[in-house]
C-alpha positions in Angstrom: 48.4 -18.0 -12.1 49.4 -14.4 -12.0 47.5 -12.1 -14.3 49.3 -8.9 -15.3 46.9 -6.3 -16.5 46.6 -2.7 -17.2 43.2 -1.0 -16.6 42.5 2.4 -18.1 39.9 4.4 -16.3 38.7 7.1 -18.5 36.6 10.1 -17.5 36.0 13.7 -18.6 38.9 15.4 -16.9 40.5 12.6 -14.9 39.3 13.9 -11.5 36.2 11.9 -10.4 37.9 8.5 -11.1 40.7 9.0 -8.5 38.7 7.2 -5.8 37.6 4.4 -8.1 41.2 4.0 -9.2 42.4 3.4 -5.6 39.5 1.1 -4.9 40.1 -1.0 -8.0 43.8 -1.3 -7.2 42.9 -2.4 -3.6 40.4 -4.9 -4.9 42.9 -6.4 -7.4 45.5 -6.6 -4.7 43.1 -8.4 -2.4 42.5 -11.0 -5.2 46.2 -11.4 -5.8 46.0 -9.9 -9.3 48.9 -7.9 -10.7 47.0 -4.9 -12.0 47.8 -1.3 -12.6 45.0 1.2 -12.9 45.5 4.5 -14.6 42.9 7.3 -14.4 43.1 9.6 -17.4 41.0 12.2 -19.1 39.4 11.1 -22.4 41.7 13.4 -24.5 44.7 11.4 -23.4 43.3 8.0 -24.4 45.4 7.7 -27.6 48.6 8.2 -25.7 47.8 5.4 -23.2 46.6 2.4 -25.2 49.9 0.5 -25.3 49.7 -2.6 -23.1 46.2 -1.9 -22.0 44.0 -4.9 -21.1 40.7 -3.2 -20.7 39.3 0.4 -20.9 36.6 1.4 -18.3 34.6 4.5 -18.9 33.2 6.7 -16.2 29.4 7.0 -16.5 29.7 10.7 -17.3 31.3 9.8 -20.7 29.3 6.7 -21.6 28.0 8.8 -24.6 31.5 8.3 -26.1 31.5 4.5 -25.9 31.3 3.9 -29.7 33.9 6.4 -30.5 36.3 5.0 -27.9 35.7 1.5 -29.1 36.8 2.6 -32.6 39.9 4.3 -31.1 40.7 1.3 -28.8 42.3 -0.9 -31.5 40.5 -4.1 -30.3 41.0 -3.5 -26.6 37.8 -4.3 -24.7 35.8 -1.2 -23.7 33.2 -1.1 -21.0 31.1 1.7 -19.5 30.8 1.5 -15.7 27.2 1.5 -14.5 26.3 4.8 -12.8 25.1 3.0 -9.7 28.4 1.0 -9.4 30.4 4.2 -9.9 28.3 6.2 -7.4 28.7 3.4 -4.8 32.4 2.9 -5.7 31.6 -0.8 -6.1 35.1 -1.8 -7.2 34.4 -5.5 -6.6 31.6 -5.5 -9.2 33.4 -3.3 -11.6 36.5 -5.5 -11.4 34.4 -8.6 -11.9 32.9 -7.1 -15.1 36.3 -5.9 -16.3 37.7 -9.4 -15.9 34.8 -10.8 -18.0 35.7 -8.4 -20.8 39.4 -9.4 -20.9 
């Protein structure tokens, strides 16, 4: 079964998530998942919600979790654990994202 999903990776300015974006795309590809990952700054969230399966927050903006959940219109929202982000543990992050979907 092919799952087509869109993952939004949200951080402060869209910079620090670039490596995680690539690692998540690679992990999804390894698993045979049809997934796109977009890394965006928090201010662009509203423009990118359409078709989104799950929203992942970088640890530096976990303070905004409740606000983003309100803005997300029912899309699952999850903050990436600082340790998983720091270690760029895309396998664990993708596992947790799939549980949210």
